[in-house]
C-alpha positions as a Python dict, from the first residue, in 0.01 Angstrom:
ca = {
    (1, 'M'): (0, 0, 0),
    (2, 'G'): (-82, -254, -262),
    (3, 'A'): (-425, -348, -385),
    (4, 'L'): (-411, -675, -192),
    (5, 'E'): (-324, -497, 125),
    (6, 'Q'): (-617, -263, 81),
    (7, 'L'): (-861, -556, 68),
    (8, 'V'): (-744, -708, 395),
    (9, 'W'): (-968, -590, 677),
    (10, 'P'): (-843, -540, 1024),
    (11, 'L'): (-913, -835, 1260),
    (12, 'P'): (-1181, -667, 1469),
    (13, 'A'): (-1378, -575, 1161),
    (14, 'R'): (-1358, -930, 1033),
    (15, 'L'): (-1473, -1071, 1364),
    (16, 'A'): (-1762, -828, 1369),
    (17, 'A'): (-1860, -932, 1017),
    (18, 'V'): (-1847, -1301, 1106),
    (19, 'G'): (-2050, -1235, 1423),
    (20, 'L'): (-2307, -1042, 1226),
    (21, 'A'): (-2328, -1320, 971),
    (22, 'C'): (-2376, -1578, 1249),
    (23, 'L'): (-2636, -1362, 1413),
    (24, 'L'): (-2826, -1315, 1089),
    (25, 'S'): (-2801, -1688, 1017),
    (26, 'A'): (-2924, -1778, 1367),
    (27, 'S'): (-3202, -1526, 1342),
    (28, 'A'): (-3311, -1667, 1008),
    (29, 'A'): (-3293, -2023, 1143),
    (30, 'G'): (-3493, -1922, 1451),
    (31, 'S'): (-3751, -1751, 1238),
    (32, 'I'): (-3783, -2057, 1017),
    (33, 'A'): (-3801, -2287, 1320),
    (34, 'Y'): (-4059, -2058, 1482),
    (35, 'G'): (-4268, -2066, 1164),
    (36, 'F'): (-4254, -2445, 1150),
    (37, 'G'): (-4332, -2472, 1521),
    (38, 'F'): (-4622, -2229, 1499),
    (39, 'R'): (-4773, -2409, 1201),
    (40, 'Y'): (-4727, -2745, 1373),
    (41, 'A'): (-4890, -2621, 1692),
    (42, 'Q'): (-5167, -2461, 1491),
    (43, 'S'): (-5226, -2790, 1311),
    (44, 'L'): (-5235, -2981, 1641),
    (45, 'G'): (-5478, -2727, 1787),
    (46, 'A'): (-5706, -2745, 1484),
    (47, 'T'): (-5706, -3126, 1500),
    (48, 'A'): (-5782, -3123, 1873),
    (49, 'L'): (-6063, -2869, 1821),
    (50, 'S'): (-6207, -3075, 1539),
    (51, 'D'): (-6193, -3389, 1754),
    (52, 'L'): (-6360, -3206, 2042),
    (53, 'K'): (-6636, -3071, 1817),
    (54, 'S'): (-6692, -3419, 1676),
    (55, 'K'): (-6706, -3568, 2027),
    (56, 'H'): (-6954, -3303, 2142),
    (57, 'A'): (-7166, -3359, 1832),
    (58, 'D'): (-7170, -3735, 1898),
    (59, 'Q'): (-7265, -3676, 2262),
    (60, 'A'): (-7541, -3432, 2164),
    (61, 'L'): (-7675, -3681, 1908),
    (62, 'A'): (-7671, -3963, 2166),
    (63, 'A'): (-7846, -3741, 2424),
    (64, 'E'): (-8107, -3633, 2169),
    (65, 'S'): (-8168, -3995, 2071),
    (66, 'A'): (-8202, -4100, 2437),
    (67, 'N'): (-8440, -3809, 2507),
    (68, 'R'): (-8650, -3896, 2202),
    (69, 'L'): (-8671, -4259, 2312),
    (70, 'Q'): (-8767, -4156, 2666),
    (71, 'L'): (-9034, -3920, 2532),
    (72, 'L'): (-9179, -4191, 2307),
    (73, 'Q'): (-9188, -4432, 2602),
    (74, 'Q'): (-9363, -4172, 2818),
    (75, 'L'): (-9616, -4103, 2543),
    (76, 'A'): (-9682, -4475, 2503),
    (77, 'R'): (-9735, -4514, 2878),
    (78, 'A'): (-9961, -4208, 2888),
    (79, 'S'): (-10163, -4340, 2594),
    (80, 'E'): (-10197, -4681, 2759),
    (81, 'S'): (-10302, -4518, 3088),
    (82, 'E'): (-10555, -4298, 2906),
    (83, 'S'): (-10700, -4600, 2727),
    (84, 'L'): (-10736, -4790, 3057),
    (85, 'L'): (-10899, -4485, 3216),
    (86, 'F'): (-11152, -4448, 2934),
    (87, 'N'): (-11230, -4819, 2952),
    (88, 'L'): (-11295, -4788, 3327),
    (89, 'M'): (-11511, -4479, 3280),
    (90, 'D'): (-11710, -4659, 3010),
    (91, 'Q'): (-11751, -4960, 3243),
    (92, 'Y'): (-11874, -4733, 3525),
    (93, 'A'): (-12121, -4561, 3291),
    (94, 'K'): (-12262, -4898, 3181),
    (95, 'E'): (-12295, -5011, 3542),
    (96, 'K'): (-12477, -4688, 3625),
    (97, 'Q'): (-12715, -4738, 3332),
    (98, 'S'): (-12793, -5088, 3455),
    (99, 'L'): (-12858, -4959, 3807),
    (100, 'Q'): (-13080, -4677, 3676),
    (101, 'E'): (-13297, -4928, 3495),
    (102, 'R'): (-13354, -5113, 3823),
    (103, 'I'): (-13449, -4803, 4028),
    (104, 'P'): (-13826, -4819, 3959),
    (105, 'H'): (-13838, -5190, 4041),
    (106, 'V'): (-13657, -5171, 4375),
    (107, 'T'): (-13815, -4845, 4497),
    (108, 'T'): (-14186, -4901, 4420),
    (109, 'Q'): (-14263, -5250, 4552),
    (110, 'Y'): (-14145, -5496, 4814),
    (111, 'R'): (-14225, -5837, 4966),
    (112, 'P'): (-14303, -5829, 5337),
    (113, 'A'): (-14167, -6185, 5372),
    (114, 'P'): (-13999, -6449, 5152),
    (115, 'G'): (-14256, -6598, 4912),
    (116, 'A'): (-14510, -6324, 4985),
    (117, 'V'): (-14680, -6136, 4706),
    (118, 'A'): (-14507, -5810, 4611),
    (119, 'Q'): (-14694, -5500, 4715),
    (120, 'P'): (-14641, -5124, 4689),
    (121, 'I'): (-14372, -4984, 4915),
    (122, 'P'): (-14519, -4774, 5197),
    (123, 'R'): (-14470, -4404, 5160),
    (124, 'C'): (-14127, -4299, 5289),
    (125, 'V'): (-14086, -3945, 5414),
    (126, 'F'): (-13754, -3761, 5424),
    (127, 'T'): (-13772, -3434, 5612),
    (128, 'A'): (-13621, -3103, 5506),
    (129, 'G'): (-13382, -3134, 5800),
    (130, 'W'): (-13272, -3479, 5678),
    (131, 'L'): (-13208, -3340, 5330),
    (132, 'R'): (-13019, -3042, 5475),
    (133, 'D'): (-12792, -3269, 5680),
    (134, 'Y'): (-12745, -3509, 5388),
    (135, 'N'): (-12629, -3223, 5166),
    (136, 'T'): (-12410, -3081, 5444),
    (137, 'A'): (-12243, -3421, 5493),
    (138, 'L'): (-12154, -3422, 5121),
    (139, 'G'): (-12014, -3069, 5138),
    (140, 'V'): (-12290, -2911, 4929),
    (141, 'P'): (-12290, -2536, 5004),
    (142, 'A'): (-12613, -2377, 5122),
    (143, 'P'): (-12767, -2126, 4879),
    (144, 'G'): (-12708, -1760, 4956),
    (145, 'A'): (-12963, -1570, 5161),
    (146, 'G'): (-12996, -1297, 4895),
    (147, 'A'): (-13303, -1219, 4691),
    (148, 'T'): (-13185, -1443, 4408),
    (149, 'A'): (-13236, -1756, 4619),
    (150, 'N'): (-13599, -1858, 4574),
    (151, 'Q'): (-13813, -2019, 4842),
    (152, 'S'): (-13790, -2373, 4701),
    (153, 'A'): (-13408, -2354, 4708),
    (154, 'Q'): (-13416, -2237, 5069),
    (155, 'A'): (-13661, -2505, 5189),
    (156, 'P'): (-13407, -2793, 5210),
    (157, 'W'): (-13187, -2569, 5423),
    (158, 'A'): (-13428, -2515, 5710),
    (159, 'A'): (-13252, -2398, 6025),
    (160, 'P'): (-13190, -2665, 6291),
    (161, 'G'): (-13445, -2670, 6569),
    (162, 'T'): (-13721, -2503, 6365),
    (163, 'D'): (-14054, -2648, 6263),
    (164, 'A'): (-13952, -2613, 5898),
    (165, 'E'): (-13683, -2878, 5930),
    (166, 'L'): (-13949, -3141, 6003),
    (167, 'L'): (-14152, -3065, 5691),
    (168, 'E'): (-14147, -3315, 5404),
    (169, 'S'): (-13860, -3253, 5162),
    (170, 'G'): (-14015, -3428, 4863),
    (171, 'V'): (-13712, -3656, 4827),
    (172, 'T'): (-13794, -4018, 4745),
    (173, 'P'): (-13591, -4338, 4783),
    (174, 'A'): (-13555, -4338, 4403),
    (175, 'D'): (-13400, -3988, 4420),
    (176, 'I'): (-13148, -4103, 4680),
    (177, 'L'): (-13054, -4412, 4481),
    (178, 'A'): (-13011, -4204, 4163),
    (179, 'H'): (-12796, -3956, 4351),
    (180, 'A'): (-12582, -4237, 4496),
    (181, 'Q'): (-12526, -4370, 4142),
    (182, 'D'): (-12415, -4029, 4013),
    (183, 'Y'): (-12192, -3970, 4313),
    (184, 'G'): (-12047, -4320, 4288),
    (185, 'V'): (-11952, -4277, 3923),
    (186, 'W'): (-11794, -3939, 4001),
    (187, 'A'): (-11593, -4082, 4292),
    (188, 'R'): (-11483, -4392, 4097),
    (189, 'N'): (-11376, -4183, 3797),
    (190, 'N'): (-11171, -3958, 4026),
    (191, 'L'): (-11009, -4261, 4189),
    (192, 'A'): (-10929, -4414, 3851),
    (193, 'Q'): (-10765, -4089, 3735),
    (194, 'L'): (-10562, -4064, 4056),
    (195, 'N'): (-10446, -4425, 4029),
    (196, 'G'): (-10355, -4369, 3664),
    (197, 'L'): (-10142, -4067, 3754),
    (198, 'L'): (-9971, -4257, 4038),
    (199, 'D'): (-9897, -4549, 3805),
    (200, 'L'): (-9746, -4314, 3547),
    (201, 'Q'): (-9533, -4149, 3815),
    (202, 'K'): (-9401, -4488, 3930),
    (203, 'K'): (-9311, -4590, 3574),
    (204, 'D'): (-9131, -4262, 3509),
}
C-alpha cells in the first residue's frame, strides 16, 4: 500500500469527522450566539431597571413635594385659625373688663321711675337653697361629706325641705353678674375653639 493510500480514510470515518466538525462549529456558534443574546438581554434588563428606578424616584419626589405643600397649607390654615381664636379671646376679655367696671354702678343704685333720682338698691336676699339649685343647674358638684369639707362649704348645699335652705346665702347681685361674666367668657371661648376646629376640618 502506497503512502497516498495510507492517508485516505475510509468513508465512514470521514463522515464522522465532518459531522464532528459541524457539531463543534454549531456548538461554538450557539455558544457565541447565546453569549450575545445573554448580554443583550442583560443590557435590556439593566436599562428597564434603571428606567423603573428613575420613574419611582420621580414619583417619590412628586409625592414628597405634594405632601410638603399640603403640610405648609395646613400649617398656614392652623396659624390663621389660631390668630383668629386669640383675637376673639382678647375681644371677649376686653368685653368682660368693661362689664366688670360697670358692676358697682348697676348693682348698688337704681331709679324707681324714669327721671327719678337714683337711690340705693334695696337689699336683695338669695337663699342657700337658691344658691344650691343655681350651682346644681350649672353642674357644679356638691362638696364631699367628709371631715375635710368645712361648714361654710356645706352651707350652700343645704338639703331640700330643710330650714337651712331658706337661710341667707350671702350672694349679692354683683356676685351673680360677675359669675355670669366669667361663665360667658368661658362658654364663648369654648365655642370659638370648636368653630375654629370645624372650620379647619372643612378646609382639610
